[in-house]
N, CA and C of each residue as an Amber inpcrd file, in Angstrom:
protein
   159
  14.3220000   0.1520000  -0.0370000  13.2240000  -0.7670000   0.1760000
  13.6500000  -2.1310000  -0.3450000  13.3390000  -3.1250000   0.4330000
  13.6400000  -4.4880000   0.0360000  12.7550000  -4.8990000  -1.1400000
  13.3200000  -5.6410000  -2.0710000  12.5380000  -6.0610000  -3.2340000
  11.4220000  -7.0290000  -2.8560000  11.5330000  -7.6760000  -1.7050000
  10.4700000  -8.5840000  -1.2850000   9.2220000  -7.8320000  -0.8290000
   9.3670000  -6.5470000  -0.5280000   8.2200000  -5.7570000  -0.0790000
   7.5050000  -5.0440000  -1.2230000   8.0760000  -5.0270000  -2.4000000
   7.4810000  -4.3000000  -3.5220000   6.0680000  -4.7770000  -3.8590000
   5.7840000  -6.0860000  -3.8880000   4.4010000  -6.5000000  -4.1790000
   3.3890000  -5.9340000  -3.1810000   3.7820000  -5.7980000  -1.9310000
   2.8640000  -5.2610000  -0.9280000   2.5990000  -3.7730000  -1.1450000
   3.5280000  -3.0880000  -1.7670000   3.3160000  -1.6910000  -2.1350000
   2.1300000  -1.5920000  -3.0880000   2.0230000  -2.5380000  -4.0160000
   0.8930000  -2.5630000  -4.9400000  -0.4360000  -2.7250000  -4.2240000
  -0.4540000  -3.5310000  -3.1650000  -1.6780000  -3.7320000  -2.3830000
  -2.0750000  -2.4350000  -1.6810000  -1.1000000  -1.7620000  -1.0950000
  -1.3640000  -0.5080000  -0.3800000  -1.8520000   0.5620000  -1.3470000
  -1.2040000   0.6810000  -2.4860000  -1.5800000   1.7070000  -3.4610000
  -2.9620000   1.4260000  -4.0330000  -3.2590000   0.1700000  -4.3040000
  -4.5850000  -0.1890000  -4.8100000  -5.6540000   0.1650000  -3.7730000
  -5.3800000  -0.1320000  -2.5250000  -6.3230000   0.2030000  -1.4650000
  -6.5250000   1.7020000  -1.3190000  -5.4420000   2.4620000  -1.4660000
  -5.5390000   3.9230000  -1.3690000  -6.3950000   4.4840000  -2.5000000
  -6.2340000   3.9430000  -3.6960000  -7.0330000   4.4250000  -4.8240000
  -8.5130000   4.0940000  -4.6140000  -8.8040000   2.8980000  -4.1300000
 -10.2030000   2.5140000  -3.8710000 -10.7970000   3.3780000  -2.7660000
 -10.0170000   3.6930000  -1.7360000 -10.4900000   4.5550000  -0.6590000
 -10.8250000   5.9380000  -1.1930000  -9.9340000   6.4860000  -2.0290000
 -10.1660000   7.8170000  -2.5910000 -11.4340000   7.8400000  -3.4450000
 -11.6530000   6.8000000  -4.2390000 -12.8690000   6.7240000  -5.0530000
 -14.1090000   6.6420000  -4.1770000 -14.0290000   5.8810000  -3.0890000
 -15.1660000   5.7540000  -2.1770000 -15.4880000   7.0860000  -1.5130000
 -14.4660000   7.8160000  -1.1110000 -14.6710000   9.1450000  -0.5090000
 -15.3470000  10.0630000  -1.5120000 -14.8610000  10.0720000  -2.7350000
 -15.4300000  10.9580000  -3.7520000 -16.8540000  10.5660000  -4.1350000
 -17.1880000   9.2810000  -4.0500000 -18.5460000   8.8340000  -4.3750000
 -19.5360000   9.1110000  -3.2550000 -19.0370000   9.2920000  -2.0370000
 -19.9390000   9.4460000  -0.9010000 -20.1090000  10.8910000  -0.4350000
 -19.4080000  11.8200000  -1.0570000 -19.5010000  13.2090000  -0.6300000
 -20.0160000  14.0870000  -1.7530000 -20.6090000  15.1900000  -1.3430000
 -21.1490000  16.1300000  -2.3250000 -20.0220000  16.7680000  -3.1460000
 -18.9230000  17.0790000  -2.4810000 -17.7900000  17.7150000  -3.1570000
 -16.6370000  16.7250000  -3.2480000 -16.0580000  16.6120000  -4.4320000
 -14.9580000  15.6780000  -4.6410000 -13.6460000  16.2430000  -4.1260000
 -12.8600000  15.3570000  -3.5430000 -11.5100000  15.7180000  -3.1470000
 -10.6290000  15.6850000  -4.3860000  -9.7120000  16.6310000  -4.5230000
  -8.8370000  16.6410000  -5.7040000  -7.7090000  15.6060000  -5.5780000
  -8.0740000  14.3480000  -5.7090000  -7.1130000  13.2560000  -5.5690000
  -6.7700000  12.7290000  -6.9560000  -5.4840000  12.6750000  -7.2980000
  -5.1210000  12.1760000  -8.6270000  -5.4530000  10.6890000  -8.7660000
  -5.8800000  10.3140000  -9.9380000  -6.2000000   8.9160000 -10.2300000
  -5.0840000   8.3360000 -11.1040000  -4.9160000   7.0260000 -11.0320000
  -3.8650000   6.3740000 -11.8080000  -4.2550000   6.2610000 -13.2760000
  -3.2470000   6.3370000 -14.1270000  -3.4670000   6.1230000 -15.5540000
  -3.6030000   4.6140000 -15.7880000  -3.9970000   4.2500000 -16.9800000
  -4.1370000   2.8330000 -17.3170000  -2.8340000   2.0760000 -17.1760000
  -1.7390000   2.7200000 -17.5640000  -0.4220000   2.0820000 -17.4790000
  -0.0110000   1.8820000 -16.0110000  -0.2980000   2.8700000 -15.1730000
   0.0160000   2.7430000 -13.7500000  -0.8190000   1.6530000 -13.1030000
  -2.0990000   1.5750000 -13.4550000  -2.9650000   0.5260000 -12.9150000
  -2.4410000  -0.8550000 -13.2880000  -2.0060000  -0.9910000 -14.5320000
  -1.4730000  -2.2720000 -14.9940000  -0.2170000  -2.6520000 -14.2100000
   0.6760000  -1.6800000 -14.0020000   1.9200000  -1.9230000 -13.2660000
   1.6240000  -2.3920000 -11.8440000   0.7680000  -1.6570000 -11.1250000
   0.4700000  -2.0170000  -9.7440000  -0.3110000  -3.3260000  -9.6600000
  -1.1210000  -3.6160000 -10.6470000  -1.8230000  -4.9080000 -10.6700000
  -0.8240000  -6.0580000 -10.8260000   0.1630000  -5.8500000 -11.6690000
   1.1790000  -6.8940000 -11.8610000   1.9840000  -7.1440000 -10.6010000
   2.3980000  -6.0790000  -9.9170000   3.1870000  -6.3160000  -8.7050000
   2.3060000  -6.8600000  -7.5820000   1.0290000  -6.4670000  -7.5410000
   0.1110000  -7.0000000  -6.5390000  -0.1370000  -8.4820000  -6.7970000
  -0.2950000  -8.8550000  -8.0490000  -0.5580000 -10.2500000  -8.3950000
   0.6650000 -11.1530000  -8.1610000   1.8470000 -10.5700000  -8.1090000
   3.0480000 -11.3940000  -7.8940000   3.0640000 -11.9750000  -6.4770000
   2.2670000 -11.4220000  -5.5600000   2.1710000 -11.9830000  -4.2090000
   1.5590000 -13.3930000  -4.2850000   0.6360000 -13.5600000  -5.2170000
  -0.1170000 -14.8050000  -5.3200000   0.6980000 -15.9460000  -5.9110000
   1.8420000 -15.6380000  -6.5200000   2.6270000 -16.6830000  -7.1780000
   3.3370000 -17.5700000  -6.1970000
């Protein structure tokens, strides 16, 4: 993977996590989808924010 695409990976992963939370909030039964730890959230936020620089 090209290093120029890494920040966009953060955008995709953030969107996937938000989608999973929305699915679990809107259904009676939760899907067993793993959630990111605080450290993982921080990492993906940093790479996502690097797009804005």
